[in-house]
Structure formats: structure tokens, C-alpha cells
C-alpha positions in Angstrom: -0.1 0.1 0.0 2.8 2.1 1.0 4.7 1.3 -2.5 0.8 2.4 -4.2 0.4 5.6 -2.1 3.9 6.8 -3.1 3.4 6.4 -7.0 0.0 8.3 -6.4 1.6 11.2 -4.9 4.2 11.2 -7.7 1.8 11.6 -10.0 -0.5 14.1 -8.2 1.6 15.5 -5.7 -1.1 17.8 -4.4 -3.9 15.7 -4.0 -3.1 13.0 -1.3 -5.5 10.5 -2.5 -4.4 8.0 0.1 -4.4 9.5 3.9 -4.0 6.9 7.0 -2.9 9.3 9.9 -4.1 6.8 12.2 -1.9 3.8 10.6 1.5 4.3 12.7 3.3 2.7 10.3 2.0 5.6 7.4 2.4 8.3 9.6 5.8 7.5 10.9 7.2 6.9 7.1 5.3 9.7 5.3 1.9 11.7 6.8 3.9 12.9 9.6 6.5 14.6 7.3 3.3 15.9 5.0 1.4 16.8 8.0 3.8 19.3 9.2 4.7 21.2 6.5 0.6 21.8 6.1 0.8 23.1 9.2 3.8 25.3 9.2 2.2 27.3 5.7 -1.2 27.0 7.5 0.3 29.0 10.5 1.4 32.2 8.8 -1.8 32.3 6.4 -3.9 32.3 9.5 -2.0 34.8 11.5 -2.5 37.3 8.5 -6.0 36.5 8.6 -6.4 37.7 12.3 -3.9 40.7 11.4 -6.7 41.9 8.8 -9.7 41.1 10.6 -8.3 43.4 13.2 -7.4 46.3 11.2 -9.7 48.7 12.2 -9.1 48.2 15.8 -5.6 50.5 14.8 -7.2 52.4 11.6 -10.5 53.8 13.2 -9.1 55.8 16.5 -6.9 57.2 14.1 -9.2 58.2 11.4 -10.3 61.6 12.7 -6.3 62.0 12.4 -6.7 62.1 8.5 -8.8 64.9 8.4 -12.2 63.1 9.0 -15.0 63.5 11.3 -16.5 60.6 12.2 -18.4 60.2 16.0 -17.4 58.1 18.9 -20.2 55.5 18.2 -19.1 55.8 14.4 -15.9 54.6 15.3 -17.0 52.1 18.1 -19.1 50.8 15.1 -16.4 50.1 12.1 -14.3 48.3 15.1 -17.3 45.9 16.2 -18.3 44.9 12.5 -15.7 42.6 11.6 -16.0 41.1 14.7 -19.7 40.5 13.9 -19.5 39.6 10.4 -16.4 37.1 10.9 -18.3 35.6 13.4 -21.0 35.0 10.9 -19.2 33.9 7.5 -17.1 31.4 10.1 -20.3 29.3 9.8 -20.4 28.8 5.7 -16.2 28.6 5.9 -16.2 25.5 8.2 -17.7 23.5 5.2 -15.5 25.2 2.7 -12.5 22.8 3.1 -14.5 19.2 1.9 -15.9 21.4 -0.8 -12.6 22.9 -2.5 -9.8 21.1 -0.4 -7.6 22.5 1.9 -4.7 23.7 -0.1 -7.0 25.7 -2.8 -9.1 27.2 -0.1 -6.2 28.6 1.7 -5.0 30.1 -1.4 -7.9 31.2 -2.4 -9.4 32.5 1.2 -5.7 34.5 1.9 -5.8 35.7 -1.3 -9.4 37.5 -1.1 -7.6 39.5 2.0 -6.0 42.3 -0.5 -9.4 43.4 -1.3 -9.5 45.3 1.8 -6.5 45.9 2.8 -5.7 47.7 -0.5 -9.0 49.6 -0.3 -9.1 51.1 2.9 -5.0 51.8 2.1 -6.6 54.5 -0.7 -9.8 55.4 1.8 -8.4 56.7 4.1 -6.5 59.2 1.9 -9.8 60.3 0.7 -11.4 62.3 3.4 -14.9 62.5 1.3 -14.4 58.5 2.1 -17.8 57.9 3.3 -18.9 56.1 6.5 -21.1 53.4 5.0 -17.5 52.7 2.4 -15.8 52.2 5.9 -18.5 49.8 6.8 -18.2 47.6 4.1 -14.4 47.6 3.8 -14.9 46.6 7.6 -17.4 43.9 7.1 -14.5 42.6 4.3 -11.9 42.6 7.1 -14.1 40.1 8.3 -13.1 37.2 5.8 -10.3 37.4 8.1 -11.3 36.3 10.9 -13.5 33.8 8.9 -10.3 32.2 7.8 -10.0 30.3 11.4 -13.0 28.4 10.3 -11.6 26.8 7.6 -7.9 27.1 8.8 -8.8 24.7 11.8 -11.2 22.4 10.2 -8.2 21.5 7.3 -5.5 21.3 10.1 -7.9 18.4 12.2 -7.6 16.5 8.7 -3.5 15.9 8.6 -3.3 15.0 12.2 -3.6 11.4 14.6 -6.4 12.1 17.3 -3.3 11.4 19.9 -1.8 14.7 18.3 -5.0 16.6 17.3 -4.6 19.3 20.7 -1.0 20.5 19.8 -1.6 20.9 15.9 -4.9 22.5 16.4 -3.4 24.4 19.5 0.1 25.4 17.8 -2.0 26.5 14.3 -4.5 28.7 16.3 -2.4 29.4 19.0 0.3 31.2 16.3 -2.4 32.2 14.0 -4.1 34.3 17.3 -0.6 35.7 17.4 -2.1 38.1 14.6 -4.0 40.1 17.0 -0.8 41.6 19.2 1.2 41.3 15.8 -1.5 44.2 14.2 -1.6 46.1 17.5 2.5 46.3 17.6 3.6 46.7 13.8 0.6 49.2 12.8 1.7 52.1 15.3 4.8 51.6 14.3 4.7 51.7 10.3 2.3 54.6 10.5 5.3 57.1 11.2 7.0 56.0 7.6 6.8 56.6 4.1 7.1 52.9 3.4 4.9 53.9 0.3 5.3 56.9 -1.0 5.3 56.0 -4.8 1.4 56.0 -4.0 0.7 58.1 -1.4 0.2 62.4 -2.3 2.7 64.1 -1.3 1.8 66.6 1.2 4.7 68.8 2.6 4.9 68.2 6.5 3.4 64.8 6.7 4.1 62.9 9.3 1.4 60.2 9.8 0.8 57.5 7.0 -2.8 55.2 8.1 -2.9 53.8 5.0 0.5 51.8 5.7 -1.4 49.7 8.4 -3.5 48.4 5.7 -1.1 48.1 3.0 2.0 46.5 5.0 0.4 43.1 4.7 0.2 43.0 1.1 3.0 41.6 0.4 3.0 39.0 2.8 -0.5 37.9 1.8 0.6 37.5 -1.8 4.1 35.0 -0.3 1.6 33.1 1.9 -1.1 32.5 -0.8 1.0 31.3 -3.3 3.2 29.2 -0.2 -0.4 27.4 0.5 -0.5 26.8 -3.1 2.6 25.5 -4.2 3.2 24.0 -0.8 0.4 22.3 0.5 -2.1 19.3 -0.1 -5.6 18.4 -0.5 -6.8 15.5 0.7 -8.9 13.0 -1.1 -10.7 11.5 1.3 -11.6 14.9 2.7 -14.3 15.4 0.4 -18.1 16.1 1.5 -20.8 18.1 0.5 -22.7 20.5 2.3 -25.5 17.8 3.2 -22.9 15.5 4.0 -21.5 17.7 6.8 -24.8 19.4 8.0 -25.9 16.3 10.4 -23.4 17.4 12.7 -25.5 20.3 13.5 -28.1 18.1 15.8 -25.3 16.6 17.9 -26.3 17.7 21.7 -22.4 18.0 22.3 -21.9 20.8 19.1 -23.8 22.9 21.3 -22.6 22.3 24.6 -18.9 23.0 23.6 -20.1 26.0 21.5 -20.7 27.6 24.9 -17.6 26.5 26.5 -15.3 27.8 23.9 -17.1 31.0 23.8 -16.3 31.5 27.4 -12.5 30.9 26.4 -11.6 32.0 23.0 -14.6 34.9 22.9 -12.9 36.4 26.0 -9.9 36.3 23.8 -10.8 37.8 21.1 -13.2 40.1 22.9 -10.6 41.3 25.3 -8.5 41.9 22.8 -11.0 44.4 21.2 -11.8 45.8 24.5 -8.9 45.9 26.9 -7.9 48.9 25.8 -10.8 51.0 26.1 -11.4 49.8 29.2 -8.1 50.9 30.2 -8.6 54.2 29.0 -11.9 54.9 30.8 -10.5 53.4 34.1 -6.8 54.9 34.0 -6.8 58.1 31.8 -3.5 58.9 32.9 -1.5 56.0 32.1 -0.1 56.0 28.7 -0.8 52.2 27.7 -1.2 51.7 23.7 2.3 50.8 23.7 1.3 47.7 26.2 -1.7 46.7 24.6 -0.2 44.0 22.3 0.6 42.6 25.2 -2.3 40.6 26.4 -3.2 39.1 23.0 0.4 38.0 23.0 0.3 35.7 26.1 -3.3 34.4 25.0 -2.2 33.2 21.4 1.1 31.2 22.9 -1.0 29.9 25.7 -3.5 28.4 23.2 -0.9 26.6 21.9 0.7 25.6 24.8 -2.9 24.7 25.8 -3.4 22.2 23.3 -0.2 20.6 23.9 -1.3 20.1 27.8 -4.4 18.4 27.0 -2.8 16.2 24.8 -0.8 15.1 27.9 -3.1 15.4 31.0 -6.8 15.5 29.5 -8.5 17.9 27.7 -11.6 18.0 30.4 -9.3 18.5 32.7 -7.5 21.4 31.9 -10.2 22.6 31.1 -12.2 22.4 34.3 -9.1 23.8 35.9 -8.7 27.0 33.5 -12.5 28.2 34.3 -12.4 27.8 37.8 -9.1 29.8 37.6 -10.9 32.4 35.5 -13.3 33.0 37.9 -11.0 33.5 40.4 -8.8 36.3 38.7 -12.6 37.6 37.1 -13.5 38.3 40.7 -9.8 39.3 42.0 -10.6 42.2 39.2 -13.2 44.0 41.1 -10.6 44.9 44.0 -8.4 47.0 41.7 -11.0 48.9 39.9 -11.3 52.6 40.6 -14.7 53.8 42.8 -15.9 57.0 41.8 -12.7 58.1 39.6 -10.6 57.5 42.4 -8.1 55.3 43.6 -8.0 51.6 42.2 -4.4 49.8 41.1 -3.3 49.6 37.7 -0.3 47.6 38.3 -2.7 45.0 40.2 -5.3 45.2 37.6 -3.0 44.9 34.7 -2.0 41.9 36.2 -5.0 40.0 36.5 -6.1 40.8 32.6 -2.9 39.5 31.8 -3.4 35.9 34.0 -7.4 36.2 32.2 -5.5 36.9 28.7 -3.7 33.8 29.6 -6.6 31.3 30.7 -8.5 31.9 28.0 -5.8 31.2 25.4 -5.5 27.9 27.7 -8.7 27.4 27.2 -9.1 27.9 24.0 -6.6 25.1 23.3 -8.0 22.5 25.7 -11.6 23.4 24.2 -10.4 22.8 20.6 -8.8 19.6 21.8 -11.9 18.2 23.4 -14.1 18.9 20.4 -11.9 17.1 18.0 -11.8 13.9 20.5 -15.2 14.2 21.3 -16.7 14.2 17.5 -13.9 11.3 16.2 -14.9 8.9 19.0 -18.8 9.6 18.6 -18.9 9.7 15.3 -16.7 6.6 14.6 -18.1 4.4 16.9 -22.0 5.4 15.4 -20.7 4.6 12.1 -18.8 1.3 13.1 -22.2 0.5 15.0 -24.3 0.6 11.9 -22.1 -1.5 10.3 -19.5 0.7 8.1 -15.8 -0.4 7.7 -13.4 1.2 9.7 -12.1 3.3 7.0 -15.5 4.7 6.1 -15.8 5.1 9.7 -13.0 7.3 10.6 -13.1 9.2 7.2 -16.9 10.0 8.7 -15.6 11.3 11.8 -12.6 13.9 10.5 -15.4 15.1 8.7 -17.4 15.5 11.2 -15.1 17.2 13.2 -13.8 19.2 10.8 -17.3 20.8 10.0 -17.9 20.6 14.5 -14.7 22.9 14.9 -15.6 25.7 11.9 -19.0 25.9 13.4 -18.0 26.3 17.1 -15.2 28.5 16.2 -18.1 31.1 14.8 -19.5 30.9 18.3 -16.7 32.0 19.8 -15.8 34.8 17.7 -19.3 36.5 18.7 -17.5 37.5 22.2 -15.7 39.9 19.9 -18.9 41.8 19.3 -20.8 41.3 22.6 -17.4 41.5 25.3 -16.6 45.4 24.1 -20.4 46.2 24.1 -21.2 44.8 27.4 -18.0 47.0 29.0 -19.4 50.1 27.0 -23.4 49.1 28.2 -21.9 49.0 32.2 -20.2 52.3 31.2 -23.0 54.0 30.7 -25.5 52.9 32.7 -23.5 52.7 35.8 -20.4 54.2 34.9 -18.4 51.5 36.2 -17.2 48.2 34.2 -18.4 46.2 37.3 -21.5 45.2 35.7 -20.0 43.4 33.0 -17.3 41.7 34.9 -20.5 40.2 37.0 -21.6 38.6 34.4 -18.3 37.3 32.9 -17.9 35.8 36.5 -20.9 34.2 36.5 -20.3 32.6 33.4 -17.0 31.0 33.9 -18.4 29.8 37.1 -20.9 28.1 34.7 -19.0 26.9 32.1 -16.8 24.9 34.7 -19.8 23.6 36.2 -20.6 22.2 32.5 -17.6 20.8 32.1 -17.8 19.0 35.2 -21.1 17.4 34.5 -21.2 16.7 30.7 -17.6 15.6 30.5 -15.5 15.4 33.9 -18.0 13.4 36.6 -18.6 9.8 37.1 -20.8 8.6 34.1 -20.3 11.4 31.6 -19.0 11.2 28.6 -15.1 9.1 28.9 -12.7 9.7 26.3 -10.8 7.2 25.3 -7.4 9.6 24.5 -7.9 11.0 27.7 -5.1 10.2 30.1 
């Protein structure tokens, strides 16, 4: 079988006609090398997707410096729209890999991000650009966030169950670094005329906001080409939308959606709202130079969360993680100013860094749980219905990919609701305590759900857990 596989791949190197990651001999001789190559090309593509997704978090707050006259509400809406569109678009994106193939779709979806980047670069230089136009561009930036669903689904096809947590953690965690990369790079490049041929020569100009969008263009081109020529499609991953939709009927899909919302939703929501919250509570602190630290810590923690879950078990890691998130959220109340007086910024900042850390860990551990739950349950159901082992495994990875993509869309909603919760709490009470109470209660509920559904005696036991 190995010899025939080698011949088949020699004739069609971009399409893997035979893919058996659970077969130890196949994995050790050729599967592992191919899977890792696809993973390390996928990572920068996904990272750039997050950079584009978060473009308006930097651009919107600087538009009025370019001569625009948008209201605070309008600027906030520009930053919120990409989170909404990214979350919604993750649903159809979760079905794209079995339809088009991982190589093709990764390259195509990466190239598409050139449109909002190029358009935004020209739009910010023309003060007659309308608010509605910026909303459309912001909507297109959401496609960068949608890439997460298809990227994670694609990587899930390549790795065996025992390595799902690590692989998905690396892809998702390093991809999430795009949030901090954007917040670190964009403020630097807007002060240099690196695209002078495409910008109008204004005497004494010291601010080039278009660079925040255009700086990603060459990297998008390079990574799209790398995906097209360096990644692979898996023939056995092909499936129609109709074949993938039954996964929506699984109760575990909705349970894990709630758990993932608490983890990744907190990560992306805090990434979007932390700077704004800090400015309202500690206006005397110049915070923008440190804003990237939280997303950076959370992104790295996601990779570690997946690897740790492969060793200790995703249920165990997730349960302890939500307990810690509840503790950190509760301690935050002690650091906030009262009526604008007092407060402890160092303690506030430290606790939020710990929340970013645990949000990242939880994102990795819950994704490991999703992969194992759906692979196990789908394979067992298919075998019970008389399917062959090979057919059962193929159905299991297809269901898993669809579940990962759909659940990721639920988690992304946190990017909109957490900043909105902070804003509403501040508007109604002058304090973020109301929003934090909701988050605290949610983390406690998620810890109870994890224990009840997966951790207590008699609950679903995953065979690969230790």
C-alpha cells in the first residue's frame, strides 16, 4: 500500500489519494512530514487573517487624525463590524475544506484579503470617503476572522487523534498572534512613508495611516503562493454540505460551543475592549504601547493549552482553567477605581494578563476536546451501523472538521459582545463592574458544565484521555 501511495503522490503531488494518519506505519514513514509541512504553511496564512480582521482596531481610532469627522459611536461601529461578519462567515467557511480542498481554499481565502487591505489604504487618504464605505471595508475585513474556521478544519484532517490538541493549538495559537502583531506593527509603520509612490506628497506629513493596511499586502501574496504550491488537498476529505450538516444535530456541538465562547470569546473580546476599558478606568496611564501584551500571551498560551491537553486530558485542563478564570475575574473587582478615585493599575493589568493567559489555555484545551469527542462518537456510531473502519474514520474526521468550524463561529461572537458589555455597563453605571459580574458568573457556569458533561463519573469518557 505504501508503494502504491508513493506512486500516486508522485503523479498528483498536490492531492493525497490515500491518507491514514491513524496508521502508525503510514504516519511515521510519510504522513508526519506532510502534515507538519501543511501546518507550518497554514500558520502564517492564519496569522495574517487575524491581522486583517483586527485592522480597524488600529485604523478607526486614527481616522479623525487624517481629517475625517466621525463620531465616537461611528468609530466604535467600524471596530465592531469585523467581529460580527467574521463570526457569521465562519459558519459557511467551516464547510469549505471538504468542498474545495485545503490547499485551494487556503490560497484563495488568503488572496481575498488583499481586497480590504488595498481598498482601505486608498480610502483613508480621501477625506470624502463615506462612513458607509468604511463599513463595507470593515465587513470585508471580517473574512480574515472567518479564515480561522476553514484553517482549523483543514489541519484537523492531517493529524491523528493523539496529536490533535498540539496541532490545533499551534495552528490556532500562532494564528491568534495576528491580533498582537497588528497592534504592535501598525502603530510603527504609520509613522514611515514606506509606500511613498502610492501616497500623495503632502508637505510636512508625518502620519501615513494607509500603511496599517498596505503593510500586509506583500505577506499575503507570499503566503498565498506558499499555500498553493506547498500544501496538499486530501481526496478522502471531500464531502458535500449535505453530508456535513447532520453534525448540527449533535448535543455536544452546542455544549462545546458554550465552553469555547467562554475561552476564545474572552480572548478576542478582551483583545478588542481591553485598551478602551483601561483608558476609562486609568486615563492617566499611556497604555497603547502595551496593548499587544495580552493578545500575545493568550495566543502563545493557546498552543500550550492544546499540547498540555494531549498529555493531561482536555477535560481536566478545561475544568481547572475555568475555575482559575472565575478567580481572576472575581479579584478584578478589588483593583477598579471607585467614582474615579483609587484603583490599582498594576494589579488590574496583572489580573487581565492572567485572564488572557487562561483564555488562551482554554481555547486550546476546548478545541482538543471537540476534536476527540466528535472523532470518537462519530466513529463509534458509524461502526455500529456496519461501516468499515476506513469509512468510519473518514466520516469521523469530516464531522470533526465541520464541528470545529461551526463552534469557532460561536466563539468569535465574543469579539462583539464583550466590548459592548463593557460599553453598556459604563454608560449605565459609570463602572465596568456590571459586565465583569456577568463574565464571572459565566465562567462558573462553564466550569460546572465541563464537570457535569465530561468530568463526573458516568459522563462521556474520551478514550484518549489519561
